[in-house]
C-alpha positions in Angstrom: -48.2 -59.2 -30.1 -49.3 -59.1 -33.8 -46.8 -58.4 -36.5 -46.9 -57.5 -40.2 -43.8 -59.6 -40.8 -44.2 -63.1 -42.2 -44.3 -65.9 -39.7 -40.8 -67.4 -39.4 -39.3 -70.6 -38.1 -35.8 -70.6 -36.6 -34.1 -74.0 -36.0 -31.1 -74.2 -33.7 -29.3 -77.5 -33.3 -26.2 -78.5 -31.4 -24.8 -80.5 -28.6 -25.3 -80.0 -24.9 -24.1 -76.6 -23.5 -23.3 -75.2 -27.0 -25.4 -72.1 -26.2 -28.7 -73.2 -27.8 -31.0 -72.3 -25.0 -29.6 -68.9 -24.0 -29.4 -67.9 -27.7 -33.0 -69.1 -28.4 -34.3 -67.3 -25.3 -32.7 -64.0 -26.4 -34.0 -64.4 -30.0 -37.5 -65.1 -28.6 -37.5 -61.6 -27.0 -35.9 -59.7 -29.8 -38.0 -61.1 -32.6 -41.3 -61.9 -30.8 -40.9 -65.7 -31.3 -42.2 -68.6 -29.3 -39.3 -70.3 -27.6 -39.5 -74.1 -27.9 -36.8 -76.1 -26.1 -37.3 -79.6 -27.4 -34.7 -80.9 -25.0 -37.2 -80.1 -22.2 -39.8 -82.3 -24.0 -37.4 -85.3 -23.9 -36.5 -84.5 -20.3 -40.2 -84.5 -19.4 -40.7 -87.9 -21.0 -37.5 -89.2 -19.4 -38.8 -88.1 -15.9 -42.2 -89.5 -16.7 -40.7 -92.9 -17.6 -38.2 -93.0 -14.8 -40.9 -92.4 -12.2 -42.6 -95.6 -13.6 -39.4 -97.6 -13.1 -38.8 -97.8 -16.9 -35.2 -97.8 -18.3 -34.0 -96.7 -21.7 -33.3 -100.3 -22.8 -36.9 -101.4 -22.4 -38.6 -100.3 -25.6 -41.6 -102.5 -25.1 -42.4 -100.9 -21.7 -41.6 -97.5 -23.1 -44.1 -97.9 -25.9 -46.8 -99.2 -23.5 -46.3 -96.3 -21.1 -46.5 -93.8 -24.0 -49.7 -95.3 -25.4 -52.1 -93.1 -23.5 -50.7 -90.1 -21.6 -52.4 -86.7 -22.2 -49.9 -84.3 -23.7 -50.6 -80.5 -24.0 -48.6 -77.3 -24.2 -48.7 -74.5 -21.6 -47.4 -71.0 -22.4 -45.0 -69.6 -19.7 -44.1 -66.1 -20.8 -42.7 -66.7 -24.3 -41.8 -70.4 -23.7 -43.7 -73.5 -24.6 -43.8 -76.0 -21.8 -44.9 -79.6 -22.1 -47.6 -80.8 -19.8 -48.0 -84.6 -19.5 -51.1 -85.8 -17.7 -51.7 -82.2 -16.6 -48.3 -81.7 -14.9 -45.5 -79.5 -16.0 -42.2 -80.6 -14.3 -39.9 -78.0 -12.8 -36.3 -78.1 -11.7 -36.3 -81.9 -11.5 -35.9 -81.9 -15.3 -32.2 -80.9 -14.7 -31.5 -83.5 -12.1 -28.4 -85.7 -12.4 -30.5 -88.8 -13.1 -32.4 -87.2 -15.9 -29.1 -85.8 -17.4 -27.7 -89.3 -17.3 -30.7 -91.0 -18.9 -32.2 -88.6 -21.4 -30.0 -89.4 -24.3 -30.7 -93.1 -23.8 -34.5 -92.5 -24.0 -34.1 -90.0 -26.9 -32.4 -92.7 -28.9 -35.5 -94.9 -28.9 -37.5 -94.6 -32.1 -40.8 -95.0 -30.1 -39.9 -91.9 -28.1 -39.0 -89.8 -31.1 -42.1 -90.9 -33.0 -44.3 -90.0 -30.0 -42.9 -86.4 -30.0 -42.6 -85.8 -33.8 -46.1 -84.4 -34.5 -46.2 -82.7 -31.1 -43.1 -80.8 -31.9 -44.2 -79.8 -35.4 -47.5 -78.7 -33.8 -45.7 -75.9 -31.9 -45.8 -73.8 -35.1 -49.6 -73.7 -35.0 -49.5 -73.1 -31.2 -47.2 -70.1 -31.9 -49.6 -68.7 -34.5 -52.6 -69.2 -32.3 -51.0 -67.3 -29.6 -50.0 -64.3 -31.7 -46.3 -64.8 -32.1 -44.3 -63.7 -35.2 -42.8 -67.1 -35.4 -41.0 -69.7 -33.3 -37.4 -70.5 -32.4 -37.0 -74.2 -31.8 -33.8 -75.7 -30.3 -32.7 -79.3 -30.2 -30.7 -81.9 -32.0 -32.7 -82.7 -35.1 -34.8 -79.6 -35.7 -33.2 -78.5 -38.9 -32.7 -82.0 -40.2 -36.0 -83.7 -39.2 -38.6 -81.5 -37.4 -38.4 -78.4 -39.6 -36.0 -79.1 -42.5 -37.6 -76.3 -44.4 -37.2 -73.7 -41.6 -36.5 -70.2 -42.7 -33.3 -70.1 -40.7 -31.2 -73.1 -39.6 -28.3 -72.8 -37.3 -25.9 -75.4 -35.8 -24.0 -74.3 -32.6 -21.0 -76.2 -31.5 -18.1 -75.8 -29.0 -15.3 -78.1 -27.8 -16.3 -80.5 -25.0 -14.0 -78.7 -22.4 -15.8 -75.4 -22.8 -19.2 -77.0 -22.7 -18.3 -79.0 -19.5 -17.2 -75.8 -17.8 -20.5 -74.1 -18.8 -22.5 -76.9 -17.2 -20.3 -76.8 -14.1 -20.8 -73.0 -13.9 -24.5 -73.6 -14.0 -24.2 -76.0 -11.0 -25.3 -79.0 -13.1 -23.9 -82.5 -13.6 -23.9 -83.5 -17.3 -21.9 -86.2 -19.1 -21.2 -84.0 -22.2 -19.0 -86.4 -24.2 -21.1 -89.5 -23.4 -24.3 -87.7 -24.4 -22.7 -86.5 -27.6 -21.7 -90.0 -28.5 -25.2 -91.4 -28.0 -26.9 -88.5 -29.7 -24.5 -88.6 -32.8 -24.6 -92.4 -33.2 -28.2 -93.2 -32.7 -30.0 -94.6 -35.8 -33.1 -92.4 -35.4 -32.6 -88.7 -36.1 -28.9 -88.5 -35.0 -27.3 -85.2 -34.0 -25.8 -83.8 -37.2 -25.2 -80.4 -38.8 -28.0 -80.3 -41.4 -26.8 -79.6 -45.0 -27.1 -75.9 -45.6 -27.3 -74.9 -42.0 -25.2 -72.0 -40.7 -22.5 -73.5 -38.5 -21.2 -71.4 -35.6 -18.4 -72.4 -33.2 -19.1 -70.8 -29.9 -16.0 -72.0 -28.0 -14.3 -68.6 -28.0 -17.4 -66.5 -28.3 -19.3 -64.7 -25.6 -23.0 -65.4 -25.3 -23.7 -61.9 -26.4 -21.5 -62.3 -29.5 -23.4 -65.5 -30.5 -26.8 -63.8 -30.0 -25.7 -60.7 -32.0 -24.4 -62.8 -34.9 -27.6 -65.0 -35.1 -29.9 -62.1 -34.6 -28.2 -60.0 -37.2 -28.6 -62.8 -39.8 -32.3 -63.1 -39.0 -32.8 -59.3 -39.1 -31.0 -59.0 -42.4 -33.6 -61.2 -44.1 -36.7 -60.1 -42.3 -36.4 -56.3 -42.0 
């Protein structure tokens, strides 16, 4: 999928169920971008640690467990999937237990440090696989991972709307509790990066959000 356009990086931040994943997936197809869901990376590590009986309040054990696992990236369609010790988890990443614990693990500096270079390395992975760029979603993409991204968006919605979206997806997710942990953690808190384009999706349809973000990208890359 070669392109004459310059390689671009699109950063999408926001809280749970604000519309990041669906928007990023759509942008991936429209603009030939590698889709990187960093939340799935944290979920993969959360599942890995939980299976070893480790809890978020055990930084010493977390650091020891993360001292030697083999981490790689597998391409599934246009999506980058994290493989740890040769395994790429599936639906279990969205289990109630992972939902309840992922923010606790993500707040630990040792976990964020472990993933920092891996996440930034997805840009080279995208180039190597012929993409025109990448769209990366998470909570600190525009502030920490790619502060110099070509496009930085911050999606938000009120907690009621986001809880309903999770329920419609058949998932259990403590939206407000996760927001509190993610926003107050000392290491790379959830914030709207200075200069990012802020979009409130509460009253917007998914298609409206996609069209707005896509139009902004198209206007500067056409």
